[in-house]
N, C-alpha and C positions, 0 to 999 in steps of 0.2 A: 500560600500553602501549595497550590498546584505547581508553581515553578520549582519549589523545593522537592516535591515528589518527582518531578521529571528530572531534575539534576541527580537525584538518588538513583533512579532507574538507568540513567546514562552511565553510571559507574560500573554497571554489570556489563562485562565484555560481550555477553551473548545478546544484550539489548540491540546493539547495532546490527548484528548478524540477522536477528529475527526481524527487526524493522526493515532492513534492506530486502529480505525474503518477501515481506508483505508487498513491497513496491514491485518486485519482479513478478509476484502473482498477479497484481493488477495490470501490469503491462501484458502478461500472457492472456489474461481475460479480455482485454481490449483487442488483442490480435485475433482472438477467436470470435469475439462479439464486439465489433467496432461501435455499435450503438449502446453499449453498456453504460449505465450511470454509476459512478463511483460513490460509495459511502465512505466509511473509514476503515483503516487497517492497522490496528494497534498490536503491540506485543502483549502477550499473555504468558502465564507459566507454561513452560515447555514449548512455546512456539508463538504463533500469531493467527490472526484471522483478518479477513477483509470482507466487507459487505458490498453487494452489487445489486442493481436492478437490471435484470437481464430479460431478453425477448422470449426466453423459454425457461422451463424448469430444468435445472441441472440433473444429471443422472450420474451414478458412480463412475461410469466409463469416462465421463468428461474429466474426472480428476487425473486420470492417467494421461490424457491428452494435454491438460494443462501442465502436468509435471514435465512432460516432454518439452513443451515450449519454454518452461522455466529453466530447464537444463541448458537449452540452447542459448538463452539470454545470458545465463551465468557464464557459459563458455566464451561469450563475446568479450568478457571482462569490461562491461560498460561502466564508466565512471559515474559516481553520484556527485552532482554539482548543485551547491546551494545558490539560490537567487532570492533577492529581496526586491519587492516591487511596491509601488504606490497602490493603496487600496482600490482606488477607482479603476486602475489598469487591470488589477487582478480580477475584480468583479466582472469587468467587461470581457476579459479573456475567457473566464469560466462560463459566462453566458453564451459567448460564441462557440465554445466547446460543447454546449448543451449538457452541462454538468450541474443540475439544479441543487443537489445536496452540497456540493462544494461552494456554490454561490451562497447558500444559506450560511455555511460556516464562515466564509470570507467576509460576508456582510456583518456578522456578529463580531468578528475579530476587529474589523474596522471601526465599528461603533464603540468598541471597548478601547480603542486607541492602541491596539496591539500591532506590533510589527508583523507583517504578512510575508511568510517565506514559502518558497517552492523548492523542491528538489527535482532535478531532471537527470535522466539516465542518457548518457552520451556514449556512442560506440567509437571504435578506433578511428573511423573516418570523420568524426566530428559531428555526426548526425544525432539530433535529439531523437530518441526512441520513445521516451515517456516523461511526462511532467505531472507532478502531484503537489497539491497544497500540503505542506508538511512543515512541522517544527524542527525535525531533524533527528539526529542520532543514527547516522549511516556509516557504512564502511567506505573506503576509498572507491572500491569498485565491486561489482557483482561477483568477481572471482573469489572473494573472501567468504562467500556464503558457504556454509558447511553442508552437512547431510540434512535433508529435509524430506518430508512425506506429507502430501495432502491427504487428510485422514477423515474428514467429515463435511457434510453439507447440512446446513440447518436454515431455518427461517428466522428472521429477525426484523422487528420493526425499526424504521429509522429513528434513531435516538431513543430507542426503548419505549416508545409511545405507541400504543395500539391504534391511535387515531391517525398515525402517519403511515406512509406506504410500507408495504412488507417487502423486505429485500431478501436475497439469498446470501448466506454467509458461508464462506469456505474457510475451514480450519486447517492449519498446517502445523506439524511438529518440526522443530528445527534445533540441531545441535552442532557442535564443532565437528564431530566425527560420526562416522557410520556406527561405530561400536556403542556410542552414547545414545544414538537414536534407536538402535536395536534393543537396548536395555529398557 
């Protein structure tokens, strides 16, 4: 059922744009807060969001800074490259990267016998700029991301459970053109 739902979402051309924008947001957040812990960053109606555990509460001015960082990443035309790894290597990598939420997800995927994939953002010099545990649905490069606007900060519990850590969620709107975004 979940696989069919993902396949249906992937048919929407904006899905890849919005999902790619979520990765760019996570890259920008890690640039601003290297110690950030990554949650998840799905596509939603009209855009995307990404959840983070951060060293301080975000303020509205942070959204402007993050948008600037995202625009710089997009201008680099970083490519999105898919990688598939053995579960043990994935989990060890995520532990070393101190990403406990991703470790939890990768462990569950491994226990369910699922293939574990990553996407990495690579600049023109061949340097990996960002890596995220991800099933996919990306553009060829960041250059294809259209008009976007980070528009809201909210609190969210990890996996929607109030017994889990509270994270900060950044919402973004994303469309092919500025006119669509403005509307």
